[in-house]
C-alpha positions as CSV (number, residue, x, y, z in Angstrom):
1,G,-21.5,10.3,13.2
2,E,-24.3,8.9,11.0
3,F,-23.6,11.4,8.3
4,V,-19.9,10.4,8.1
5,E,-20.9,6.8,8.1
6,E,-23.3,7.4,5.2
7,L,-20.6,9.3,3.3
8,R,-18.2,6.3,3.8
9,K,-20.8,3.9,2.5
10,T,-21.6,6.0,-0.5
11,G,-17.9,6.4,-1.2
12,W,-17.4,2.7,-1.2
13,Y,-20.4,2.2,-3.4
14,S,-19.2,4.9,-5.9
15,A,-15.7,3.3,-5.9
16,S,-17.2,-0.1,-6.7
17,V,-19.2,1.3,-9.6
18,L,-16.2,3.2,-11.0
19,I,-13.9,0.3,-10.7
20,G,-16.4,-2.0,-12.5
21,L,-17.0,0.6,-15.2
22,G,-13.2,1.2,-15.5
23,F,-12.4,-2.5,-15.8
24,H,-15.1,-3.0,-18.4
25,S,-14.0,0.1,-20.4
26,F,-10.2,-0.3,-20.2
27,V,-9.8,-4.1,-20.1
28,T,-12.8,-6.1,-21.3
29,L,-13.9,-3.9,-24.2
30,P,-10.4,-3.2,-25.5
31,A,-9.6,-6.9,-25.3
32,L,-12.6,-7.7,-27.5
33,L,-11.6,-5.0,-30.0
34,Y,-8.0,-6.2,-30.2
35,F,-9.0,-9.9,-30.4
36,F,-11.5,-9.4,-33.3
37,T,-9.9,-6.6,-35.2
38,K,-6.2,-6.4,-34.1
39,R,-6.7,-2.6,-33.8
40,N,-5.0,-0.6,-31.0
41,P,-8.0,-0.2,-28.7
42,Y,-6.7,2.9,-26.8
43,R,-5.9,4.7,-30.1
44,Y,-9.4,3.9,-31.1
45,M,-10.8,5.4,-27.9
46,V,-8.7,8.6,-28.6
47,Q,-10.3,8.7,-32.1
48,M,-13.7,8.5,-30.4
49,G,-12.7,11.2,-27.9
50,Q,-15.2,13.9,-29.0
51,A,-18.1,11.5,-28.7
52,L,-16.9,10.3,-25.3
53,L,-16.6,13.8,-24.0
54,T,-20.1,14.6,-25.2
55,A,-21.4,11.4,-23.6
56,F,-19.9,12.4,-20.3
57,S,-21.2,16.0,-20.5
58,T,-24.7,15.2,-21.7
59,A,-25.2,11.8,-19.9
60,S,-27.2,10.8,-23.0
61,S,-26.1,8.2,-25.5
62,S,-28.9,9.2,-27.8
63,A,-27.7,12.9,-27.9
64,T,-24.2,11.6,-28.5
65,L,-25.2,9.4,-31.4
66,P,-24.5,11.8,-34.3
67,L,-21.0,12.6,-33.0
68,T,-20.3,8.9,-32.3
69,M,-21.3,8.1,-35.9
70,E,-19.2,11.0,-37.3
71,A,-16.1,10.0,-35.3
72,A,-16.4,6.3,-36.1
73,V,-16.4,7.1,-39.9
74,D,-14.2,10.1,-40.1
75,E,-11.7,9.6,-37.3
76,A,-11.6,5.8,-36.8
77,G,-12.2,4.7,-40.4
78,V,-15.1,2.3,-39.6
79,S,-17.2,1.5,-42.6
80,R,-20.4,3.6,-43.1
81,Q,-22.5,0.5,-43.4
82,S,-21.4,-0.8,-40.1
83,V,-21.8,2.6,-38.4
84,D,-25.3,3.1,-39.9
85,F,-26.5,-0.3,-38.6
86,V,-24.7,-0.9,-35.3
87,L,-24.5,2.5,-33.6
88,P,-28.2,3.4,-33.7
89,L,-29.0,-0.1,-32.5
90,G,-26.4,0.1,-29.8
91,A,-27.5,3.5,-28.6
92,T,-31.0,1.9,-28.1
93,I,-30.2,-1.5,-26.6
94,N,-26.5,-1.8,-25.7
95,M,-26.4,-0.4,-22.2
96,D,-23.6,-2.4,-20.7
97,G,-22.6,0.4,-18.3
98,T,-26.1,0.7,-17.1
99,A,-26.5,-3.0,-16.5
100,L,-23.3,-3.1,-14.4
101,Y,-24.4,0.0,-12.5
102,E,-27.8,-1.4,-11.7
103,A,-26.5,-4.7,-10.4
104,V,-24.1,-2.9,-8.1
105,A,-26.6,-0.3,-7.0
106,V,-29.3,-2.9,-6.1
107,S,-26.7,-4.9,-4.2
108,F,-25.6,-1.7,-2.3
109,I,-29.2,-0.7,-1.5
110,A,-29.9,-4.2,-0.1
111,Q,-26.7,-4.2,2.0
112,S,-27.4,-0.7,3.3
113,I,-30.7,-1.8,4.7
114,G,-29.2,-5.0,6.2
115,M,-30.8,-7.3,3.7
116,G,-28.8,-10.4,2.8
117,L,-28.5,-11.5,-0.8
118,P,-28.2,-15.3,-1.3
119,L,-26.8,-16.6,-4.6
120,A,-30.3,-17.0,-6.1
121,K,-31.1,-13.3,-5.5
122,L,-27.8,-12.2,-6.9
123,L,-28.6,-14.2,-10.1
124,I,-32.0,-12.6,-10.3
125,I,-30.3,-9.2,-10.0
126,F,-27.8,-10.1,-12.7
127,F,-30.3,-11.2,-15.2
128,T,-32.9,-8.6,-14.4
129,A,-30.3,-5.7,-14.6
130,T,-29.2,-7.0,-18.0
131,L,-32.7,-7.1,-19.3
132,A,-33.7,-3.8,-17.8
133,A,-30.7,-2.1,-19.3
134,V,-31.7,-3.3,-22.7
135,G,-35.0,-1.5,-22.2
136,A,-33.4,1.7,-20.8
137,A,-33.7,4.8,-22.9
138,G,-30.6,6.7,-23.9
139,I,-31.5,9.7,-21.9
140,P,-30.1,11.1,-18.6
141,E,-31.0,9.2,-15.4
142,A,-32.9,6.4,-17.3
143,G,-31.1,3.8,-15.3
144,L,-32.9,5.0,-12.1
145,F,-36.3,4.2,-13.7
146,T,-35.3,0.8,-14.9
147,M,-33.7,0.0,-11.6
148,V,-37.1,-0.1,-10.0
149,I,-37.7,-3.3,-12.0
150,V,-34.5,-4.8,-10.7
151,L,-35.3,-3.8,-7.1
152,Q,-38.8,-5.3,-7.3
153,A,-37.5,-8.6,-8.9
154,A,-34.9,-9.0,-6.1
155,G,-37.4,-8.1,-3.3
156,V,-35.5,-5.0,-2.3
157,P,-37.6,-2.0,-1.2
158,V,-37.8,0.7,-3.9
159,S,-37.5,3.4,-1.3
160,G,-33.8,2.5,-1.1
161,I,-33.1,4.5,-4.3
162,G,-33.0,7.6,-2.1
163,T,-29.6,6.4,-0.7
164,I,-27.9,6.8,-4.1
165,L,-29.5,9.9,-5.5
166,A,-26.8,12.2,-4.2
167,I,-24.1,10.6,-6.3
168,D,-26.1,9.3,-9.2
169,W,-25.7,12.4,-11.4
170,F,-21.9,11.7,-11.6
171,L,-22.2,7.9,-12.0
172,D,-24.8,8.4,-14.8
173,R,-22.2,10.4,-16.8
174,M,-19.7,7.6,-16.3
175,R,-22.0,4.8,-17.3
176,T,-23.2,6.7,-20.3
177,S,-19.5,7.0,-21.4
178,V,-19.1,3.3,-21.0
179,N,-22.3,2.7,-23.0
180,V,-20.9,4.8,-25.9
181,V,-17.5,3.1,-25.7
182,G,-19.3,-0.3,-25.9
183,D,-21.3,0.9,-28.9
184,A,-18.2,2.2,-30.7
185,I,-16.2,-0.9,-30.1
186,G,-19.1,-3.1,-31.2
187,C,-19.4,-1.1,-34.4
188,A,-15.7,-1.6,-35.1
189,V,-15.9,-5.3,-34.4
190,V,-18.9,-5.7,-36.8
């Protein structure tokens, strides 16, 4: 019975992360692209398709960078100047998918051990996850290492990371894809 209960909790956690990443990828970022450039955001994502598939398969925004740059210039028609400046910077510090993931993961870990999170702790998680994501490397599973900072800032035991390890490989690919979409849309806006 405990195994089934853990599967249920992990399923709800995964669904929460995927819904958040999906909303950010398919609503927030496209709205920004359309508002600033009047481009069709979904067509733009299709033009960036090769880079997004590579991001998903490698779970590394740094490994995807050359393909993202090529697709932005050749397929999407973004200026070379913008691409050369924004995409390397974005692959280094623009980890919006990772920030979202870390905030949800730390909240899940706290809830799974029965720890309450008052508004003050939620704000600490929000700000720390955002700052930790800026410092995350563009390599697979980097979010797990920076999550330690967020856990410690919120007073949540670091040992709780074990509860999310089984599904993290998949969620890492999803958040990397969101990071690359965010970089590509930021590049087009600039």
